[in-house]
C-alpha positions, 0 to 999 in steps of 0.5 A: 872153721877147720876147712878154713885153718886146712883141714882134708878131705871131701869137705874140702875138696868142696868148697875148693870147688865152690871157691874155684867156680867164684874166682872163675865168674870173677874173672880172677883166673882163666879156669876153674882148675886155675881159680881151684888152686888159687883157692887151696893155696889161700887157704893153705897159706893161713890166710882164710883162718887169718880172715876169720880170727879178724871177723870175730875180734872186729865183732867182738869189738862191736859187741863190747862198744854196743851200749847196755840194752836192759830187757826194757829196751832201754839203755842205762 
């Protein structure tokens, strides 16, 4: 999570390399260097952190919408 919020270091470098390769494989960039740059800009702009927060919010809403289930597996 810290990496998606912009924490620098070797773990971030690995994430950028993997994301850069994914962008290249998807045809979204012309080179892995372009993909690495795009991934870094995306993280640094806060977009990955925003997405993580949105996914967590969606999960909370989905969990809250589930009916309560007792230990026997039936709903009240």
